[in-house]
C-alpha positions in Angstrom: -80.7 59.0 -37.2 -83.7 56.8 -37.6 -85.3 55.0 -34.6 -83.9 51.6 -35.3 -80.3 52.8 -35.7 -80.6 55.0 -32.6 -81.9 52.1 -30.5 -79.1 49.8 -31.6 -76.5 52.5 -31.1 -77.7 53.3 -27.6 -77.4 49.6 -26.7 -73.9 49.6 -28.0 -72.8 52.7 -26.3 -73.7 51.5 -22.9 -72.8 47.9 -23.4 -74.9 44.9 -24.3 -78.4 44.5 -23.0 -78.5 42.7 -19.7 -81.2 40.3 -18.5 -81.6 37.4 -16.1 -79.9 38.5 -12.9 -79.2 35.5 -10.7 -77.6 34.8 -7.3 -74.5 32.7 -7.3 -72.4 31.0 -4.7 -68.8 32.2 -4.3 -66.5 30.0 -2.3 -64.2 33.0 -1.6 -66.9 34.9 0.2 -68.1 33.9 3.7 -70.6 35.1 6.2 -74.3 35.5 6.2 -76.3 38.7 6.6 -80.0 39.5 6.1 -79.0 43.0 5.2 -76.6 41.8 2.5 -79.2 39.6 0.9 -81.7 42.5 1.0 -79.2 44.8 -0.7 -78.5 42.2 -3.4 -82.3 41.8 -3.9 -82.6 45.6 -4.3 -79.9 45.6 -6.9 -81.6 42.8 -8.8 -85.1 44.2 -8.7 -85.0 48.0 -8.4 -84.8 50.0 -11.5 -83.5 53.5 -12.3 -83.2 55.9 -15.2 -79.8 57.5 -15.7 -78.6 60.4 -17.8 -75.0 60.8 -19.0 -72.9 62.3 -21.8 -70.7 60.7 -24.3 -67.2 62.1 -24.8 -64.9 62.3 -27.7 -62.7 59.2 -27.9 -59.2 59.4 -26.4 -56.0 57.3 -26.8 -53.9 56.4 -29.9 -55.6 54.7 -32.8 -54.5 52.6 -35.8 -55.5 53.6 -39.3 -58.8 55.4 -38.7 -59.8 58.9 -39.7 -62.1 59.5 -36.8 -62.5 63.2 -36.0 -64.5 65.1 -33.4 -65.4 68.6 -34.8 -67.8 69.1 -31.9 -67.3 67.7 -28.4 -70.5 68.5 -26.7 -74.2 69.2 -27.4 -77.5 67.4 -27.3 -76.3 64.7 -29.7 -73.8 63.6 -27.0 -76.4 63.2 -24.2 -78.0 59.8 -23.5 -80.7 58.3 -21.2 -81.0 54.7 -20.3 -83.1 52.6 -18.0 -82.7 49.2 -16.2 -82.3 47.4 -13.0 -79.4 48.6 -10.8 -77.6 45.3 -11.2 -78.1 45.5 -15.0 -76.8 49.1 -15.1 -73.8 48.2 -13.1 -73.0 45.3 -15.5 -73.5 47.5 -18.5 -71.1 50.0 -17.0 -68.5 47.4 -16.3 -68.6 46.1 -19.9 -69.0 49.6 -21.5 -65.9 51.0 -19.9 -63.8 47.8 -20.3 -60.3 48.0 -21.9 -56.8 46.7 -21.7 -55.1 46.8 -18.3 -56.8 49.3 -16.0 -57.8 51.8 -18.6 -61.1 52.2 -20.5 -60.7 51.5 -24.2 -61.6 55.0 -25.4 -62.9 57.0 -22.4 -66.0 57.9 -24.5 -68.4 56.3 -22.0 -66.7 57.3 -18.7 -69.6 59.5 -17.7 -71.9 56.4 -17.7 -70.4 54.8 -14.6 -70.7 58.1 -12.7 -74.4 58.2 -13.4 -74.8 54.6 -12.4 -72.9 55.1 -9.2 -75.2 58.0 -8.4 -78.3 55.8 -9.0 -76.9 52.9 -6.8 -75.9 55.3 -4.0 -79.3 56.9 -4.0 -81.0 53.5 -3.5 -79.3 52.8 -0.1 -79.2 54.8 3.1 -76.4 53.0 4.9 -72.8 53.9 4.3 -71.3 50.6 5.3 -72.0 49.0 1.9 -69.7 48.3 -1.1 -70.8 47.1 -4.5 -68.4 46.0 -7.2 -69.3 45.0 -10.7 -66.5 43.1 -12.5 -66.4 41.8 -16.1 -63.3 39.8 -16.8 -63.4 37.1 -19.5 -61.2 34.8 -17.4 -59.1 35.1 -14.2 -56.0 37.2 -14.9 -57.3 38.5 -18.3 -55.7 41.8 -19.4 -59.1 42.8 -20.8 -61.9 43.7 -18.5 -63.9 46.4 -16.7 -64.8 47.2 -13.2 -67.2 49.7 -11.5 -67.2 50.2 -7.7 -69.7 52.0 -5.6 -69.1 53.0 -1.9 -66.2 52.9 0.4 -64.2 49.7 0.8 -64.8 47.9 4.1 -62.3 48.5 7.0 -59.7 45.8 7.3 -60.9 44.8 10.8 -64.6 44.7 9.9 -66.6 41.5 9.7 -67.8 41.5 6.1 -70.8 39.7 4.7 -71.1 39.3 1.0 -73.5 38.2 -1.7 -72.8 37.8 -5.4 -75.1 38.3 -8.4 -74.4 37.0 -11.9 -75.5 39.3 -14.7 -75.2 38.2 -18.4 -72.6 40.3 -20.3 -74.4 40.1 -23.6 -72.4 37.3 -25.2 -73.1 33.5 -25.2 -71.2 31.2 -22.9 -68.3 29.3 -24.3 -69.6 25.9 -25.5 -68.4 22.7 -23.8 -66.9 21.5 -27.0 -64.4 24.3 -26.8 -62.7 22.7 -23.8 -61.1 20.0 -26.0 -57.9 21.9 -26.2 -56.4 25.2 -25.2 -56.3 26.6 -28.8 -60.0 26.0 -29.4 -60.9 27.4 -26.0 -58.8 30.5 -26.5 -60.4 31.2 -29.9 -63.8 31.0 -28.4 -62.9 33.3 -25.5 -61.3 35.8 -27.8 -64.2 35.8 -30.2 -66.7 36.6 -27.3 -64.4 39.1 -25.8 -64.2 41.1 -29.0 -68.0 40.7 -29.4 -68.6 42.1 -25.9 -66.4 45.2 -26.7 -67.9 45.8 -30.2 -71.1 43.8 -30.9 -70.8 43.5 -34.7 -74.5 44.2 -35.7 -74.8 47.2 -33.5 -71.4 48.4 -34.5 -72.4 48.2 -38.2 -75.5 50.3 -37.5 -73.4 52.8 -35.6 -71.0 53.2 -38.5 -74.0 54.1 -40.7 -75.3 56.5 -38.1 -75.0 60.2 -37.6 -72.3 62.1 -35.7 -71.0 61.5 -33.0 -71.9 57.8 -32.9 -70.2 57.0 -36.2 -67.0 58.8 -35.2 -67.1 57.1 -31.8 -67.3 53.7 -33.4 -64.5 54.5 -35.9 -62.4 55.5 -32.9 -63.4 52.5 -30.8 -62.3 50.1 -33.6 -59.2 52.2 -34.1 -58.2 51.7 -30.4 -58.8 48.0 -30.6 -56.7 47.8 -33.8 -54.0 49.8 -32.0 -54.0 47.4 -29.0 -54.0 44.3 -31.1 -51.9 45.4 -34.1 -54.7 45.0 -36.6 -55.4 47.5 -39.5 -59.1 48.3 -39.4 -59.8 51.1 -41.9 -60.6 48.9 -45.0 -63.2 46.8 -43.2 -64.6 49.9 -41.5 -65.1 51.7 -44.8 -66.8 48.5 -46.1 -68.9 48.4 -42.9 -67.8 44.7 -42.6 -67.8 44.5 -38.9 -68.1 40.7 -38.9 -64.9 40.2 -40.8 -63.1 42.9 -38.7 -64.2 41.3 -35.5 -62.9 38.0 -36.7 -59.5 39.4 -37.5 -59.4 41.2 -34.1 -60.3 37.9 -32.3 -57.6 36.0 -34.3 -55.1 38.6 -33.1 -56.2 38.3 -29.5 -56.4 34.5 -29.3 -52.7 33.7 -29.0 -52.3 35.9 -25.9 -55.4 34.3 -24.4 -54.1 30.8 -25.1 -50.7 31.7 -23.5 -52.6 33.0 -20.4 -54.8 29.9 -20.1 -51.9 27.5 -20.5 -49.9 29.4 -17.9 -52.7 29.5 -15.3 -54.5 26.2 -15.7 -53.4 22.6 -15.8 -56.0 21.5 -18.4 -58.4 23.0 -20.9 -61.3 21.7 -18.9 -60.1 23.5 -15.8 -59.6 26.7 -17.8 -63.1 26.4 -19.4 -64.7 26.2 -15.9 -63.0 29.5 -14.9 -64.0 31.4 -18.1 -66.6 34.1 -17.3 -66.7 36.1 -20.6 -70.5 35.6 -20.6 -71.2 37.2 -17.3 -70.5 40.1 -15.0 -70.1 39.4 -11.2 -71.8 42.0 -9.0 -70.6 41.6 -5.4 -72.3 43.2 -2.5 -70.4 43.6 0.8 -71.8 44.9 4.0 -70.3 45.3 7.5 -71.1 46.5 10.9 -70.2 50.0 12.0 -69.6 51.0 15.7 -70.9 47.6 16.9 -74.2 48.0 15.1 -75.6 46.9 11.8 -75.3 50.1 9.7 
């Protein structure tokens, strides 16, 4: 595989590139803690290099001949580098799927490596970090990575939230004119986050196992959305295929948005397909700041 293809494939296989970590206010979270803010700053600024292994794809597929004659070896091993918050965000998007399951399971070792890096950056045990990517509240599509034990129910918890770009553009304000237009914009960006078309096209032309993994990933999406994918994959026409997948997803998104929100404007304000929320929680242990 040449260097350009390998670089694009590595980006795809750990999720979109992540930049611009910012702090956001969250009306659900309360409390104030210097330690919480310090932990959030560490996530936003500290970097780590993680090593992990890709795995053969799992789960039923629709119309793809993806095969995995070898299931391990040097071609399955990967290394990536980034801020801790960026790595958490990548892991949340990279392992996203429908319901509570990863789309293919091929990248499930990546969150393990990221958890290890985050755990190694903090000495205290009374800390929990959750990275969540969900295109809109209640979406069946999404991903989550958690690090650390959850706080005790009786503890006083302090929280801080970081916003990390997911790799897709925000929904434009013009999409809030009606539910149908908004749903189409959300569906398009959701599919793009799961399979960025340009990187996917490079992966399809790449060597084993990335080409087989991409065939399988599209096959899983096609299975979930009832869309035949083989013709476009053989033509390496990922733009057209992503469009058909988004068109298949849009009706379910529209039904969700209509059910949950009183107006397209209210729904548009809640859409977060363009970002991953990284929430840091700390609490006191045995009467002392841990």
